[in-house]
VEXRO-803549 format. One record per atom (N, C-alpha, C): residue number from 1; residue in one letter; atom name; x, y, z. Coordinates in Angstrom, 1 decimal. Each point is the difference from the previous one (the first is absolute). Example, Ala and Ser with C-alpha at 12.3 -4.5 7.8 and 13.67 -1.06 7.14 Angstrom:
2
+------+------+------+--------+--------+--------+
: tike : voza : zafi :     xx :     yy :     zz :
+------+------+------+--------+--------+--------+
:    1 :    A :    N :   13.2 :   -5.7 :    7.8 :
:    1 :    A :   CA :   -0.9 :    1.2 :    0.0 :
:    1 :    A :    C :    0.9 :    1.2 :    0.0 :
:    2 :    S :    N :   -0.4 :    1.1 :   -0.7 :
:    2 :    S :   CA :    0.9 :    1.1 :    0.0 :
:    2 :    S :    C :   -0.8 :    1.1 :    0.8 :
+------+------+------+--------+--------+--------+
This chain:
86
+------+------+------+--------+--------+--------+
: tike : voza : zafi :     xx :     yy :     zz :
+------+------+------+--------+--------+--------+
:    1 :    M :    N :  -18.0 :    3.7 :    5.2 :
:    1 :    M :   CA :    1.4 :    0.5 :    0.6 :
:    1 :    M :    C :    0.4 :    0.3 :   -1.6 :
:    2 :    N :    N :    0.9 :    1.0 :   -0.1 :
:    2 :    N :   CA :    0.6 :    0.4 :   -0.8 :
:    2 :    N :    C :    1.5 :   -0.7 :   -0.5 :
:    3 :    P :    N :    0.6 :    0.2 :   -1.0 :
:    3 :    P :   CA :    1.5 :   -0.6 :   -0.3 :
:    3 :    P :    C :    0.7 :    0.8 :    0.9 :
:    4 :    K :    N :    1.3 :   -0.3 :    0.4 :
:    4 :    K :   CA :    0.8 :    0.6 :    0.7 :
:    4 :    K :    C :    1.1 :    0.6 :   -0.9 :
:    5 :    Y :    N :    0.1 :   -0.5 :   -1.2 :
:    5 :    Y :   CA :    0.9 :    0.6 :   -1.0 :
:    5 :    Y :    C :   -0.5 :    0.4 :   -1.5 :
:    6 :    E :    N :    0.3 :    0.7 :   -0.5 :
:    6 :    E :   CA :   -0.7 :    0.7 :   -1.3 :
:    6 :    E :    C :    0.7 :   -0.6 :   -1.4 :
:    7 :    K :    N :   -0.5 :    0.4 :   -0.8 :
:    7 :    K :   CA :    0.8 :   -0.3 :   -1.5 :
:    7 :    K :    C :    1.0 :    1.0 :    0.1 :
:    8 :    G :    N :    1.4 :   -0.4 :   -0.6 :
:    8 :    G :   CA :    1.0 :    1.0 :    0.0 :
:    8 :    G :    C :    0.9 :    0.2 :    1.3 :
:    9 :    Q :    N :   -1.0 :   -0.4 :    1.2 :
:    9 :    Q :   CA :    1.1 :    0.2 :    1.1 :
:    9 :    Q :    C :    1.5 :   -0.6 :    0.0 :
:   10 :    K :    N :    0.9 :    0.5 :    0.6 :
:   10 :    K :   CA :    1.3 :   -0.7 :    0.0 :
:   10 :    K :    C :    0.0 :   -1.0 :    1.4 :
:   11 :    V :    N :    0.7 :   -1.0 :    0.0 :
:   11 :    V :   CA :   -0.4 :   -1.1 :    1.0 :
:   11 :    V :    C :    1.3 :   -0.7 :    0.0 :
:   12 :    T :    N :    0.2 :   -0.7 :    1.1 :
:   12 :    T :   CA :    1.1 :   -1.1 :    0.4 :
:   12 :    T :    C :   -0.5 :   -1.3 :    0.2 :
:   13 :    V :    N :    0.4 :   -1.0 :    0.1 :
:   13 :    V :   CA :   -0.2 :   -1.1 :    0.4 :
:   13 :    V :    C :    0.3 :   -0.5 :    1.3 :
:   14 :    R :    N :   -1.3 :   -0.3 :    1.0 :
:   14 :    R :   CA :    0.5 :   -0.1 :    1.6 :
:   14 :    R :    C :   -0.1 :   -1.5 :    0.2 :
:   15 :    L :    N :    1.5 :   -0.2 :    0.3 :
:   15 :    L :   CA :    0.0 :   -1.5 :    0.4 :
:   15 :    L :    C :   -0.5 :   -0.2 :    1.5 :
:   16 :    T :    N :   -0.3 :   -1.4 :    0.5 :
:   16 :    T :   CA :   -0.7 :    0.1 :    1.4 :
:   16 :    T :    C :    1.3 :    0.2 :    1.0 :
:   17 :    G :    N :    0.8 :   -0.8 :   -0.1 :
:   17 :    G :   CA :    1.7 :    0.0 :    0.5 :
:   17 :    G :    C :   -0.2 :   -0.8 :    1.2 :
:   18 :    Q :    N :   -1.2 :   -0.7 :    0.4 :
:   18 :    Q :   CA :    0.3 :   -0.9 :    1.0 :
:   18 :    Q :    C :    0.6 :   -1.6 :   -0.3 :
:   19 :    T :    N :   -0.6 :   -0.7 :   -0.6 :
:   19 :    T :   CA :    0.3 :   -1.1 :   -0.6 :
:   19 :    T :    C :   -0.2 :    0.1 :   -1.6 :
:   20 :    I :    N :    1.0 :   -0.6 :   -0.8 :
:   20 :    I :   CA :    0.4 :    0.4 :   -1.2 :
:   20 :    I :    C :   -1.1 :   -1.5 :   -0.9 :
:   21 :    S :    N :   -1.2 :    0.6 :   -0.3 :
:   21 :    S :   CA :   -1.1 :   -1.0 :   -0.7 :
:   21 :    S :    C :    0.5 :   -0.1 :   -1.5 :
:   22 :    P :    N :   -0.6 :   -1.0 :   -0.7 :
:   22 :    P :   CA :    0.0 :    0.0 :   -1.2 :
:   22 :    P :    C :   -0.1 :    1.1 :   -0.8 :
:   23 :    R :    N :   -1.3 :    1.0 :    0.4 :
:   23 :    R :   CA :   -0.5 :    1.1 :   -0.5 :
:   23 :    R :    C :    1.2 :    1.0 :    0.0 :
:   24 :    D :    N :    0.6 :    0.1 :    1.3 :
:   24 :    D :   CA :    1.2 :    1.2 :    0.1 :
:   24 :    D :    C :    1.2 :   -0.3 :   -0.8 :
:   25 :    S :    N :    0.2 :   -1.3 :    0.0 :
:   25 :    S :   CA :    1.1 :   -0.3 :   -0.9 :
:   25 :    S :    C :   -0.1 :    0.4 :   -1.3 :
:   26 :    T :    N :   -1.3 :   -0.2 :   -0.7 :
:   26 :    T :   CA :   -0.3 :    0.5 :   -1.2 :
:   26 :    T :    C :    0.2 :    1.5 :   -0.4 :
:   27 :    L :    N :   -0.4 :    0.8 :    1.2 :
:   27 :    L :   CA :   -0.3 :    1.6 :   -0.1 :
:   27 :    L :    C :    1.3 :    0.4 :    0.3 :
:   28 :    Q :    N :    1.0 :   -0.6 :    0.7 :
:   28 :    Q :   CA :    1.5 :    0.4 :    0.3 :
:   28 :    Q :    C :    0.6 :    0.6 :   -0.9 :
:   29 :    Q :    N :    0.0 :   -0.1 :   -1.5 :
:   29 :    Q :   CA :    0.5 :    0.7 :   -0.9 :
:   29 :    Q :    C :   -0.4 :    1.3 :   -0.4 :
:   30 :    Y :    N :   -1.4 :    0.1 :    0.6 :
:   30 :    Y :   CA :   -0.6 :    1.5 :   -0.2 :
:   30 :    Y :    C :    0.4 :    0.9 :    1.3 :
:   31 :    A :    N :    0.2 :   -0.5 :    1.0 :
:   31 :    A :   CA :    0.0 :    0.5 :    1.3 :
:   31 :    A :    C :    0.5 :    1.6 :    0.0 :
:   32 :    E :    N :    1.3 :    0.2 :   -0.9 :
:   32 :    E :   CA :    0.3 :    1.4 :    0.1 :
:   32 :    E :    C :   -0.1 :    0.9 :   -1.3 :
:   33 :    K :    N :   -0.9 :   -0.8 :   -0.6 :
:   33 :    K :   CA :   -0.6 :    0.8 :   -1.6 :
:   33 :    K :    C :   -1.2 :    1.0 :    0.3 :
:   34 :    I :    N :    0.2 :    1.0 :   -0.9 :
:   34 :    I :   CA :   -1.1 :    0.9 :    0.2 :
:   34 :    I :    C :   -1.0 :   -0.6 :   -1.2 :
:   35 :    G :    N :   -1.2 :   -0.2 :    0.5 :
:   35 :    G :   CA :   -1.0 :   -0.2 :   -1.2 :
:   35 :    G :    C :   -1.1 :    1.1 :    0.0 :
:   36 :    E :    N :   -1.1 :   -0.4 :   -0.8 :
:   36 :    E :   CA :   -1.0 :    0.9 :   -0.1 :
:   36 :    E :    C :   -1.2 :   -0.8 :   -0.1 :
:   37 :    V :    N :   -1.1 :    0.6 :    0.7 :
:   37 :    V :   CA :   -1.4 :   -0.8 :   -0.1 :
:   37 :    V :    C :   -0.2 :    0.4 :   -1.6 :
:   38 :    A :    N :   -0.4 :   -1.3 :   -0.7 :
:   38 :    A :   CA :   -0.6 :    0.2 :   -1.2 :
:   38 :    A :    C :   -1.5 :   -0.2 :   -0.2 :
:   39 :    N :    N :   -0.5 :   -1.0 :    1.1 :
:   39 :    N :   CA :   -1.5 :   -0.2 :    0.0 :
:   39 :    N :    C :    0.1 :   -0.4 :    1.4 :
:   40 :    Y :    N :   -1.4 :   -0.1 :    0.3 :
:   40 :    Y :   CA :   -0.5 :   -0.9 :    1.4 :
:   40 :    Y :    C :   -1.4 :   -0.4 :   -0.3 :
:   41 :    Y :    N :   -0.1 :   -1.2 :    0.4 :
:   41 :    Y :   CA :   -1.3 :   -0.6 :    0.0 :
:   41 :    Y :    C :   -0.5 :   -0.6 :    1.7 :
:   42 :    W :    N :   -1.0 :   -0.1 :   -0.1 :
:   42 :    W :   CA :   -0.8 :   -0.4 :    1.3 :
:   42 :    W :    C :   -0.7 :   -1.6 :   -0.1 :
:   43 :    I :    N :   -0.1 :   -0.5 :    1.0 :
:   43 :    I :   CA :   -0.6 :   -1.2 :    0.0 :
:   43 :    I :    C :   -0.7 :   -0.4 :    1.5 :
:   44 :    S :    N :   -1.1 :   -0.5 :   -0.1 :
:   44 :    S :   CA :   -0.8 :   -0.2 :    0.8 :
:   44 :    S :    C :   -0.3 :   -1.4 :    0.7 :
:   45 :    P :    N :    0.8 :   -0.8 :    0.6 :
:   45 :    P :   CA :   -0.4 :   -1.3 :    0.3 :
:   45 :    P :    C :   -1.1 :   -0.4 :    0.8 :
:   46 :    R :    N :   -0.3 :    0.8 :    0.8 :
:   46 :    R :   CA :   -1.2 :    0.2 :    0.8 :
:   46 :    R :    C :   -0.8 :    1.2 :   -0.1 :
:   47 :    A :    N :   -1.2 :   -0.3 :    0.3 :
:   47 :    A :   CA :   -0.9 :    1.3 :    0.1 :
:   47 :    A :    C :    0.7 :    1.0 :    1.1 :
:   48 :    G :    N :    0.1 :    1.2 :   -0.2 :
:   48 :    G :   CA :    0.6 :    0.9 :    0.7 :
:   48 :    G :    C :    1.5 :    0.4 :    0.2 :
:   49 :    E :    N :    0.6 :   -1.1 :   -0.9 :
:   49 :    E :   CA :    1.5 :    0.0 :    0.3 :
:   49 :    E :    C :    0.3 :    0.5 :   -1.7 :
:   50 :    V :    N :    1.2 :    0.8 :    0.2 :
:   50 :    V :   CA :    0.5 :    0.8 :   -1.2 :
:   50 :    V :    C :    1.5 :   -0.1 :    0.2 :
:   51 :    F :    N :    0.6 :   -0.7 :   -1.0 :
:   51 :    F :   CA :    1.7 :    0.1 :    0.1 :
:   51 :    F :    C :    0.4 :    0.4 :   -1.3 :
:   52 :    Y :    N :    0.9 :    1.0 :    0.0 :
:   52 :    Y :   CA :    0.8 :    0.5 :   -1.2 :
:   52 :    Y :    C :    1.1 :   -0.9 :   -0.3 :
:   53 :    I :    N :    0.2 :    0.1 :   -1.3 :
:   53 :    I :   CA :    1.3 :   -0.7 :   -0.7 :
:   53 :    I :    C :    0.5 :    1.1 :   -0.9 :
:   54 :    Y :    N :    1.4 :    0.3 :   -0.1 :
:   54 :    Y :   CA :    0.5 :    1.1 :   -0.7 :
:   54 :    Y :    C :    1.0 :   -0.5 :   -0.9 :
:   55 :    A :    N :   -0.1 :    0.2 :   -1.4 :
:   55 :    A :   CA :    0.9 :   -0.2 :   -1.2 :
:   55 :    A :    C :    1.1 :    1.0 :    0.2 :
:   56 :    V :    N :    1.2 :   -0.3 :    0.3 :
:   56 :    V :   CA :    1.0 :    0.9 :    0.3 :
:   56 :    V :    C :    1.4 :   -0.2 :   -1.4 :
:   57 :    R :    N :    0.0 :    1.0 :   -0.4 :
:   57 :    R :   CA :    1.1 :   -0.1 :   -1.0 :
:   57 :    R :    C :    1.4 :    0.7 :    0.3 :
:   58 :    F :    N :    1.0 :   -0.6 :   -0.3 :
:   58 :    F :   CA :    1.3 :    0.2 :    0.3 :
:   58 :    F :    C :    0.8 :    0.7 :   -1.3 :
:   59 :    P :    N :    0.1 :    1.5 :   -0.2 :
:   59 :    P :   CA :    0.8 :    0.2 :   -1.2 :
:   59 :    P :    C :    1.4 :   -0.4 :    0.0 :
:   60 :    E :    N :    0.6 :   -0.1 :    1.0 :
:   60 :    E :   CA :    1.4 :   -0.3 :   -0.2 :
:   60 :    E :    C :    0.4 :   -1.7 :    0.0 :
:   61 :    L :    N :   -1.1 :   -0.8 :   -0.1 :
:   61 :    L :   CA :   -0.2 :   -1.4 :   -0.3 :
:   61 :    L :    C :   -0.2 :    0.0 :   -1.3 :
:   62 :    N :    N :   -0.2 :    0.9 :   -0.8 :
:   62 :    N :   CA :   -0.6 :   -0.2 :   -1.5 :
:   62 :    N :    C :   -1.5 :   -0.1 :    0.0 :
:   63 :    N :    N :   -0.6 :    0.8 :    1.2 :
:   63 :    N :   CA :   -1.3 :    0.2 :    0.0 :
:   63 :    N :    C :   -0.6 :   -1.3 :    0.2 :
:   64 :    K :    N :    0.6 :   -1.0 :    0.8 :
:   64 :    K :   CA :   -0.6 :   -1.4 :    0.6 :
:   64 :    K :    C :   -1.1 :    0.4 :    1.0 :
:   65 :    E :    N :   -1.3 :   -0.6 :   -0.1 :
:   65 :    E :   CA :   -1.0 :    0.4 :    0.6 :
:   65 :    E :    C :   -0.5 :   -1.1 :    1.0 :
:   66 :    I :    N :   -0.1 :    0.1 :    1.2 :
:   66 :    I :   CA :   -0.4 :   -0.7 :    0.9 :
:   66 :    I :    C :   -1.2 :    0.0 :    1.0 :
:   67 :    V :    N :   -0.9 :   -1.0 :    0.3 :
:   67 :    V :   CA :   -1.0 :    0.3 :    0.7 :
:   67 :    V :    C :    0.4 :   -0.1 :    1.6 :
:   68 :    L :    N :   -0.7 :    0.8 :    0.8 :
:   68 :    L :   CA :    0.7 :    0.1 :    1.4 :
:   68 :    L :    C :   -1.5 :    0.4 :    0.9 :
:   69 :    H :    N :   -0.2 :   -0.7 :    1.2 :
:   69 :    H :   CA :   -0.8 :    0.1 :    1.0 :
:   69 :    H :    C :    0.2 :    1.4 :    0.4 :
:   70 :    E :    N :   -1.1 :    0.6 :    0.6 :
:   70 :    E :   CA :    0.0 :    1.5 :    0.7 :
:   70 :    E :    C :    1.4 :    0.0 :    1.2 :
:   71 :    D :    N :    0.0 :   -1.2 :    0.6 :
:   71 :    D :   CA :    1.0 :    0.3 :    1.1 :
:   71 :    D :    C :    1.6 :   -0.4 :   -0.4 :
:   72 :    E :    N :   -0.3 :   -0.2 :   -1.3 :
:   72 :    E :   CA :    1.5 :   -0.4 :   -0.7 :
:   72 :    E :    C :    0.8 :    1.3 :   -0.5 :
:   73 :    I :    N :   -1.0 :    1.2 :    0.2 :
:   73 :    I :   CA :    0.7 :    0.9 :   -0.9 :
:   73 :    I :    C :    0.0 :    1.5 :    1.2 :
:   74 :    K :    N :    0.9 :    0.9 :   -0.3 :
:   74 :    K :   CA :   -0.2 :    1.3 :    0.8 :
:   74 :    K :    C :    0.5 :    1.1 :   -0.7 :
:   75 :    S :    N :   -0.7 :    0.9 :    0.2 :
:   75 :    S :   CA :    0.4 :    1.3 :   -0.7 :
:   75 :    S :    C :    1.5 :    0.5 :   -0.1 :
:   76 :    I :    N :    0.4 :    0.5 :   -1.0 :
:   76 :    I :   CA :    1.4 :    0.5 :    0.0 :
:   76 :    I :    C :    0.2 :    0.8 :    0.9 :
:   77 :    I :    N :   -0.9 :    0.9 :    0.4 :
:   77 :    I :   CA :    0.6 :    0.9 :    1.1 :
:   77 :    I :    C :    0.4 :   -0.5 :    1.3 :
:   78 :    D :    N :   -0.5 :   -1.2 :    0.3 :
:   78 :    D :   CA :    0.0 :   -0.6 :    1.1 :
:   78 :    D :    C :    1.3 :   -1.1 :    0.0 :
:   79 :    S :    N :    0.5 :   -0.1 :   -1.2 :
:   79 :    S :   CA :    1.2 :   -1.0 :   -0.4 :
:   79 :    S :    C :    1.5 :    0.7 :    0.6 :
:   80 :    K :    N :    0.8 :   -1.3 :    0.0 :
:   80 :    K :   CA :    1.4 :    0.3 :    0.1 :
:   80 :    K :    C :    0.6 :    0.6 :   -1.3 :
:   81 :    A :    N :   -0.5 :   -0.5 :   -0.7 :
:   81 :    A :   CA :    0.5 :    0.3 :   -1.6 :
:   81 :    A :    C :   -0.3 :    1.5 :   -0.3 :
:   82 :    F :    N :   -0.9 :    0.5 :    0.7 :
:   82 :    F :   CA :   -0.2 :    1.4 :   -0.5 :
:   82 :    F :    C :    0.8 :    0.8 :    0.7 :
:   83 :    R :    N :    0.2 :   -0.2 :    1.4 :
:   83 :    R :   CA :    0.9 :    0.8 :    1.1 :
:   83 :    R :    C :    1.1 :   -0.1 :   -0.7 :
:   84 :    R :    N :    0.7 :   -1.0 :   -0.6 :
:   84 :    R :   CA :    1.4 :   -0.1 :   -0.4 :
:   84 :    R :    C :    0.2 :    0.9 :   -1.6 :
:   85 :    S :    N :   -1.2 :   -0.1 :   -0.4 :
:   85 :    S :   CA :    0.2 :    0.8 :   -1.5 :
:   85 :    S :    C :   -0.2 :    1.5 :    0.3 :
:   86 :    R :    N :   -0.4 :    0.5 :    0.8 :
:   86 :    R :   CA :    0.4 :    1.6 :    0.5 :
:   86 :    R :    C :    1.1 :    0.4 :    0.5 :
+------+------+------+--------+--------+--------+
């Protein structure tokens, strides 16, 4: 399985939106910000399972970099922030 996002790709943080979890409250400050995938890594907790995690850098937040699971980010093309900026 290949990574869903590539280095340099513009992304935003995707919140679950159902119930506010401790993780969502931590990510809330990044929700409307545009970030860039700085790097990605894979982990394989069991044979045959591969999960990708991404280091995402946010230029408008002094290049703060956070690590996100693949399901916590989405491509900027699909995001509301991208449509508003056009």
